[in-house]
C-alpha positions as CSV (number, residue, x, y, z in Angstrom):
1,M,218.5,122.7,133.5
2,D,220.9,119.7,133.1
3,V,224.1,121.3,131.9
4,E,227.3,119.5,130.8
5,V,230.3,121.7,129.9
6,Y,233.3,120.7,127.8
7,A,236.5,122.5,127.0
8,T,236.3,122.1,123.2
9,I,233.7,121.7,120.4
10,E,235.2,118.3,119.8
11,G,234.4,117.4,123.4
12,V,230.8,118.6,123.0
13,A,230.5,116.5,119.8
14,R,231.8,113.3,121.5
15,A,229.5,113.8,124.5
16,A,226.4,114.3,122.3
17,A,227.4,111.3,120.2
18,D,227.8,109.2,123.4
19,L,224.2,110.0,124.5
20,V,222.8,109.2,121.1
21,E,224.7,105.9,120.9
22,D,223.5,104.9,124.3
23,A,219.9,105.7,123.4
24,I,220.2,103.6,120.2
25,A,221.6,100.7,122.1
26,A,218.8,100.8,124.7
27,A,215.9,100.8,122.2
28,P,214.6,98.2,119.7
29,E,213.9,101.1,117.4
30,L,214.5,104.8,117.6
31,S,213.7,108.0,115.8
32,L,216.5,110.6,115.8
33,G,215.8,114.2,115.1
34,L,218.8,116.0,113.4
35,A,219.6,119.7,113.6
36,G,221.1,122.2,111.2
37,G,223.9,124.6,112.1
38,S,227.7,124.5,112.5
39,T,228.1,122.0,115.4
40,P,225.9,119.0,114.3
41,P,228.3,118.0,111.4
42,L,230.9,117.3,114.1
43,V,228.4,115.2,116.0
44,H,227.3,113.3,112.9
45,R,230.9,112.5,111.9
46,N,231.6,111.3,115.4
47,L,228.6,109.0,115.2
48,A,229.4,107.8,111.7
49,A,232.8,106.5,112.9
50,R,231.1,104.3,115.5
51,N,229.8,100.7,115.3
52,I,226.1,101.5,115.7
53,G,223.0,99.5,114.7
54,W,221.7,102.1,112.3
55,E,219.2,99.6,110.9
56,R,217.1,100.3,114.0
57,V,217.1,104.1,113.5
58,T,215.0,106.5,111.5
59,A,216.6,109.9,111.3
60,W,214.7,113.1,110.3
61,M,215.3,116.8,110.0
62,T,214.0,119.1,112.7
63,D,214.0,122.0,110.3
64,E,214.9,123.0,106.8
65,R,215.4,126.1,104.7
66,W,213.1,126.6,101.6
67,V,216.0,125.9,99.2
68,P,216.7,123.0,96.8
69,R,217.9,119.8,98.4
70,D,221.3,120.1,96.9
71,H,221.7,123.8,97.9
72,Q,224.8,124.7,100.0
73,D,222.5,126.0,102.7
74,S,220.3,122.9,102.8
75,N,220.2,121.1,106.2
76,Q,219.3,117.8,104.6
77,R,222.3,118.1,102.2
78,M,224.5,118.6,105.3
79,A,223.0,115.6,107.1
80,R,223.4,113.4,104.0
81,E,227.1,114.4,103.6
82,T,228.0,114.0,107.3
83,L,225.9,111.1,108.5
84,V,223.4,109.5,106.2
85,D,225.7,108.5,103.3
86,A,228.3,107.1,105.6
87,T,225.9,105.0,107.7
88,G,222.9,104.1,105.4
89,V,220.5,105.2,108.2
90,S,216.9,105.6,107.1
91,F,216.4,109.3,106.6
92,L,213.4,111.6,106.2
93,A,213.4,115.2,105.1
94,P,211.0,117.7,103.7
95,D,210.6,117.8,99.9
96,T,211.6,121.3,99.0
97,S,210.9,120.7,95.3
98,L,207.1,120.9,95.9
99,N,205.2,124.0,94.8
100,N,205.0,125.8,98.2
101,P,206.4,125.5,101.7
102,Q,203.0,125.0,103.3
103,G,202.3,121.9,101.1
104,A,205.8,120.6,101.8
105,A,205.4,120.9,105.5
106,L,202.0,119.1,105.4
107,A,203.4,116.3,103.3
108,F,206.3,115.8,105.6
109,E,204.0,115.8,108.6
110,H,202.1,112.9,107.0
111,T,205.4,111.1,106.4
112,L,206.5,111.5,110.0
113,K,203.1,110.2,111.2
114,T,203.5,107.1,108.9
115,F,206.8,106.3,110.7
116,G,205.3,106.8,114.2
117,I,207.4,110.0,114.8
118,G,205.6,112.3,117.1
119,G,203.7,109.4,118.6
120,D,204.8,106.6,120.9
121,R,208.0,105.6,119.1
122,R,211.0,106.2,121.3
123,S,212.8,109.3,120.2
124,V,215.9,111.5,120.6
125,V,216.0,115.0,119.2
126,M,219.2,117.0,118.8
127,L,218.8,120.8,118.7
128,G,220.9,123.8,118.5
129,M,220.2,127.4,119.6
130,G,220.9,130.7,117.9
131,P,222.0,133.9,119.7
132,D,218.4,135.1,119.4
133,G,217.1,132.1,121.3
134,H,215.6,130.3,118.3
135,T,215.8,126.5,118.0
136,A,214.9,124.4,115.0
137,S,213.2,127.2,112.9
138,L,211.1,128.4,115.8
139,F,212.3,132.0,115.7
140,P,211.1,134.8,118.1
141,D,207.9,136.5,117.1
142,T,206.9,134.0,114.5
143,E,203.6,132.2,113.9
144,A,204.9,128.7,114.5
145,L,205.5,129.4,118.2
146,T,201.7,129.4,118.7
147,I,200.7,126.3,116.6
148,N,200.0,123.4,118.9
149,D,197.9,121.1,116.6
150,R,200.5,120.3,114.0
151,L,203.8,118.4,113.9
152,Y,205.5,120.3,111.2
153,V,204.7,123.7,109.6
154,A,206.0,126.4,107.2
155,N,207.2,129.4,109.2
156,W,207.9,132.8,107.7
157,V,210.9,134.4,109.4
158,D,211.1,138.2,108.9
159,A,214.6,138.3,110.4
160,Q,215.8,135.8,107.7
161,D,213.4,137.2,105.0
162,S,212.6,133.6,104.1
163,W,210.4,130.6,104.6
164,R,211.5,127.9,106.9
165,L,210.0,124.4,107.5
166,T,210.1,123.4,111.2
167,A,209.1,120.9,113.8
168,T,206.6,122.4,116.2
169,Y,206.7,122.3,120.0
170,H,204.1,119.6,119.7
171,L,206.6,117.4,117.9
172,L,209.7,118.4,119.8
173,N,208.0,117.9,123.2
174,S,207.0,114.4,122.3
175,A,210.7,113.3,122.5
176,D,212.0,111.1,125.2
177,T,215.3,112.9,125.1
178,V,216.3,116.3,123.8
179,L,220.0,117.3,123.4
180,F,220.7,121.0,123.1
181,V,224.2,121.1,121.5
182,V,225.4,124.7,121.8
183,T,228.8,126.2,121.2
184,G,230.4,129.6,120.9
185,G,230.7,132.7,122.9
186,N,228.0,134.4,120.8
187,K,225.5,132.1,122.5
188,A,226.7,132.8,126.1
189,E,224.3,135.6,126.9
190,M,221.3,133.6,125.6
191,V,222.3,130.5,127.5
192,K,222.4,132.6,130.6
193,H,218.9,134.0,129.8
194,I,217.5,130.5,129.3
195,A,219.1,129.3,132.5
196,D,217.4,132.2,134.3
197,G,214.0,131.3,133.0
198,A,213.6,133.8,130.2
199,A,210.8,133.0,127.7
200,Y,212.8,132.6,124.5
201,P,211.8,129.9,122.0
202,A,214.4,127.4,123.1
203,A,213.2,127.6,126.7
204,N,209.8,126.3,125.7
205,V,211.1,123.0,124.6
206,D,209.9,120.8,127.4
207,P,209.8,117.1,126.4
208,R,208.0,114.3,128.0
209,G,211.5,112.9,128.9
210,E,214.8,114.5,129.7
211,T,216.7,117.5,128.4
212,H,220.5,117.8,128.3
213,W,222.3,121.1,127.5
214,I,225.8,120.2,126.1
215,L,227.9,123.3,126.0
216,D,231.5,124.3,125.3
217,E,233.2,126.6,127.8
218,D,232.6,129.7,125.6
219,A,228.8,129.1,125.5
220,A,228.8,128.4,129.2
221,S,231.0,131.3,130.2
222,L,228.2,133.4,131.8
223,L,226.7,130.6,133.9
């Protein structure tokens, strides 16, 4: 488990942005998976302030809530407001205006395949982790954890009483680099469990390339 610890959330955001910028600079084209949550907006704004060749990047959402695209809880709305609008980066996200989450997930899977995402295209995926060990919308005790023949699926989450759309392990593990960006003392116990090898959803992200855990001191306090 490759762990980097920073004193502040801002330090975490800078470190994550550094790794993304380096990956973009090193690749003729890159796919960039974006996460929801409270810390990614800081990473996005840090990236948006840099002189980066965004024309070589295709960004996409690793998960989405089954809400309208302009809803305050929409991950893609957050990504547009904090990164996409400022940089003009090509951006892919599920169409939550479709009739049902299953159809939206399948349509988005086809879109990802069209862009070579989940295949041989060089890729970086940013992820967070919840206090329950979920990542993307791969929550404990949900069906999506067992699906290995799809890139993107609809996942009913009892704990949230809602549908989520999420990348599967099959897609996440096709990445060349995964960045877990985790902050806050409420994550510390789960970070310790993951470091000790416990089988929570985030622990099963095992990409073909490298994994970096970028933590603030609060999240790392039990290591």
